[in-house]
TORKOL-4160 file (C-alpha; in steps of 0.2 Angstrom, whole numbers, padded with zeros to 4 digits, m for minus):
122
<pt num="1" X="0655" Y="0537" Z="0420"/>
<pt num="2" X="0647" Y="0523" Z="0410"/>
<pt num="3" X="0639" Y="0509" Z="0420"/>
<pt num="4" X="0629" Y="0494" Z="0416"/>
<pt num="5" X="0620" Y="0496" Z="0433"/>
<pt num="6" X="0601" Y="0497" Z="0435"/>
<pt num="7" X="0592" Y="0503" Z="0451"/>
<pt num="8" X="0573" Y="0500" Z="0453"/>
<pt num="9" X="0564" Y="0512" Z="0465"/>
<pt num="10" X="0547" Y="0506" Z="0471"/>
<pt num="11" X="0537" Y="0519" Z="0480"/>
<pt num="12" X="0520" Y="0518" Z="0488"/>
<pt num="13" X="0519" Y="0534" Z="0497"/>
<pt num="14" X="0508" Y="0548" Z="0492"/>
<pt num="15" X="0506" Y="0567" Z="0496"/>
<pt num="16" X="0501" Y="0563" Z="0514"/>
<pt num="17" X="0520" Y="0561" Z="0518"/>
<pt num="18" X="0530" Y="0574" Z="0507"/>
<pt num="19" X="0547" Y="0569" Z="0513"/>
<pt num="20" X="0545" Y="0550" Z="0509"/>
<pt num="21" X="0536" Y="0555" Z="0493"/>
<pt num="22" X="0550" Y="0566" Z="0487"/>
<pt num="23" X="0565" Y="0555" Z="0492"/>
<pt num="24" X="0563" Y="0542" Z="0478"/>
<pt num="25" X="0565" Y="0556" Z="0465"/>
<pt num="26" X="0580" Y="0563" Z="0474"/>
<pt num="27" X="0588" Y="0546" Z="0472"/>
<pt num="28" X="0581" Y="0543" Z="0455"/>
<pt num="29" X="0589" Y="0559" Z="0448"/>
<pt num="30" X="0605" Y="0556" Z="0457"/>
<pt num="31" X="0606" Y="0539" Z="0449"/>
<pt num="32" X="0603" Y="0547" Z="0432"/>
<pt num="33" X="0617" Y="0559" Z="0435"/>
<pt num="34" X="0628" Y="0545" Z="0438"/>
<pt num="35" X="0623" Y="0536" Z="0422"/>
<pt num="36" X="0614" Y="0522" Z="0431"/>
<pt num="37" X="0598" Y="0516" Z="0423"/>
<pt num="38" X="0583" Y="0519" Z="0433"/>
<pt num="39" X="0565" Y="0513" Z="0434"/>
<pt num="40" X="0553" Y="0521" Z="0446"/>
<pt num="41" X="0538" Y="0510" Z="0450"/>
<pt num="42" X="0524" Y="0519" Z="0459"/>
<pt num="43" X="0511" Y="0509" Z="0468"/>
<pt num="44" X="0497" Y="0511" Z="0481"/>
<pt num="45" X="0495" Y="0530" Z="0486"/>
<pt num="46" X="0511" Y="0535" Z="0476"/>
<pt num="47" X="0501" Y="0534" Z="0459"/>
<pt num="48" X="0491" Y="0549" Z="0464"/>
<pt num="49" X="0507" Y="0559" Z="0463"/>
<pt num="50" X="0507" Y="0556" Z="0444"/>
<pt num="51" X="0490" Y="0564" Z="0442"/>
<pt num="52" X="0491" Y="0582" Z="0435"/>
<pt num="53" X="0492" Y="0595" Z="0448"/>
<pt num="54" X="0496" Y="0584" Z="0463"/>
<pt num="55" X="0515" Y="0584" Z="0464"/>
<pt num="56" X="0515" Y="0603" Z="0463"/>
<pt num="57" X="0507" Y="0603" Z="0480"/>
<pt num="58" X="0520" Y="0592" Z="0488"/>
<pt num="59" X="0535" Y="0601" Z="0495"/>
<pt num="60" X="0546" Y="0593" Z="0509"/>
<pt num="61" X="0557" Y="0604" Z="0520"/>
<pt num="62" X="0575" Y="0604" Z="0514"/>
<pt num="63" X="0572" Y="0595" Z="0498"/>
<pt num="64" X="0569" Y="0601" Z="0480"/>
<pt num="65" X="0550" Y="0603" Z="0476"/>
<pt num="66" X="0543" Y="0586" Z="0470"/>
<pt num="67" X="0537" Y="0592" Z="0454"/>
<pt num="68" X="0554" Y="0599" Z="0449"/>
<pt num="69" X="0562" Y="0582" Z="0453"/>
<pt num="70" X="0548" Y="0572" Z="0443"/>
<pt num="71" X="0550" Y="0584" Z="0428"/>
<pt num="72" X="0569" Y="0581" Z="0428"/>
<pt num="73" X="0567" Y="0563" Z="0430"/>
<pt num="74" X="0556" Y="0562" Z="0415"/>
<pt num="75" X="0565" Y="0575" Z="0405"/>
<pt num="76" X="0580" Y="0563" Z="0406"/>
<pt num="77" X="0570" Y="0549" Z="0398"/>
<pt num="78" X="0564" Y="0541" Z="0415"/>
<pt num="79" X="0547" Y="0534" Z="0415"/>
<pt num="80" X="0534" Y="0534" Z="0429"/>
<pt num="81" X="0529" Y="0515" Z="0429"/>
<pt num="82" X="0511" Y="0516" Z="0437"/>
<pt num="83" X="0502" Y="0501" Z="0445"/>
<pt num="84" X="0487" Y="0500" Z="0433"/>
<pt num="85" X="0475" Y="0492" Z="0446"/>
<pt num="86" X="0480" Y="0506" Z="0458"/>
<pt num="87" X="0476" Y="0519" Z="0446"/>
<pt num="88" X="0459" Y="0510" Z="0442"/>
<pt num="89" X="0455" Y="0509" Z="0461"/>
<pt num="90" X="0457" Y="0528" Z="0463"/>
<pt num="91" X="0447" Y="0532" Z="0447"/>
<pt num="92" X="0461" Y="0541" Z="0439"/>
<pt num="93" X="0459" Y="0542" Z="0420"/>
<pt num="94" X="0475" Y="0540" Z="0409"/>
<pt num="95" X="0471" Y="0557" Z="0402"/>
<pt num="96" X="0474" Y="0564" Z="0419"/>
<pt num="97" X="0492" Y="0558" Z="0421"/>
<pt num="98" X="0508" Y="0568" Z="0419"/>
<pt num="99" X="0519" Y="0566" Z="0404"/>
<pt num="100" X="0531" Y="0551" Z="0406"/>
<pt num="101" X="0518" Y="0540" Z="0414"/>
<pt num="102" X="0516" Y="0522" Z="0409"/>
<pt num="103" X="0503" Y="0510" Z="0416"/>
<pt num="104" X="0510" Y="0493" Z="0421"/>
<pt num="105" X="0504" Y="0477" Z="0429"/>
<pt num="106" X="0513" Y="0464" Z="0441"/>
<pt num="107" X="0522" Y="0456" Z="0427"/>
<pt num="108" X="0532" Y="0472" Z="0423"/>
<pt num="109" X="0536" Y="0474" Z="0441"/>
<pt num="110" X="0544" Y="0457" Z="0442"/>
<pt num="111" X="0553" Y="0459" Z="0425"/>
<pt num="112" X="0560" Y="0476" Z="0431"/>
<pt num="113" X="0566" Y="0469" Z="0448"/>
<pt num="114" X="0574" Y="0454" Z="0440"/>
<pt num="115" X="0584" Y="0465" Z="0428"/>
<pt num="116" X="0590" Y="0477" Z="0442"/>
<pt num="117" X="0607" Y="0477" Z="0450"/>
<pt num="118" X="0598" Y="0485" Z="0466"/>
<pt num="119" X="0580" Y="0488" Z="0472"/>
<pt num="120" X="0575" Y="0501" Z="0484"/>
<pt num="121" X="0558" Y="0502" Z="0492"/>
<pt num="122" X="0550" Y="0518" Z="0499"/>
């Protein structure tokens, strides 16, 4: 199914809420399977999930492990768009981030949202 649709998923939830941290990636991989363009923007506590070793510890009952979903998302050419000020505030070095991570600022968030067919916030 070929579409010109794009969904932007903005997530702010970290490892402290496994279900809410995992659901954005359930949605992202489902959209990819439907040939919908996806942008996942991670802000606030969600940026910690992109730090090496963190997602492996997040497992929500009844859902695929977060690390598997994130790996699938990035293997299908999805990027993890990480809030640069949020990373800086948490003293996370760029070298500590999982593959597929890209640091962004507010202008990129605005551009992504304006280019989307739909936006979902977690």
